[in-house]
C-alpha positions, -999 to +999 in steps of 0.1 A: +311+091+596+320+067+628+318+034+601+342+052+579+365+052+606+364+017+615+362+008+577+396+029+575+410+012+604+400-025+594+412-019+558+444-007+578+446-037+594+443-062+564+472-042+545+492-047+576+484-082+578+488-090+541+524-073+545+529-096+577+519-126+560+542-120+533+572-118+552+567-145+572+557-168+539+591-152+525+609-161+558+596-193+556+607-200+521+641-185+527+649-206+558+636-242+539+660-226+510+688-225+534+685-253+552+686-276+521+709-257+502+735-280+500+712-304+479+694-276+456+705-268+425+680-238+417+689-222+446+691-184+431+662-192+409+642-202+443+657-168+462+643-150+433+606-169+434+609-159+472+617-124+467+587-122+441+566-138+467+577-112+492+572-082+472+536-090+459+524-087+493+540-059+505+527-040+468+494-054+478+496-045+512+505-007+505+473-006+481+453-013+514+474+011+531+462+036+505+429+029+502+427+033+541+445+071+539+420+080+510+393+070+534+406+091+562+408+121+541+377+118+529+362+116+566+387+148+577+391+164+545+414+196+553+441+212+536+467+198+561+452+158+554+454+164+518+486+176+519+497+146+540+475+120+516+494+136+489+525+129+504+522+092+516+504+085+483+540+096+464+561+079+489+539+048+488+533+049+451+573+052+443+579+023+466+555+003+444+569+015+410+604+008+420+596-023+439+578-038+408+608-029+384+628-046+406+609-078+405+607-079+370+643-071+365+649-106+392 
């Protein structure tokens, strides 16, 4: 069980790291675009691509976080934990759905 706790914690950290990396990439790309804005004709397309990069990282990070939550529920499978997991998965799935939808319309 201790191994599963460490595994869950490691997967959570990986998920947060992926989201953080995506945010950092997005910030870098955005600042790069803003600095060269007057010279760049495809500015709006570049902004859309930046949003897609950040969105993809958020989606992947959320998948890792859901996986960590599932492992936590396996470790301590009480009714309260299952209800919390269901709520978390529902919220994160809704976020993933709407984020994916937003990215396809971009």
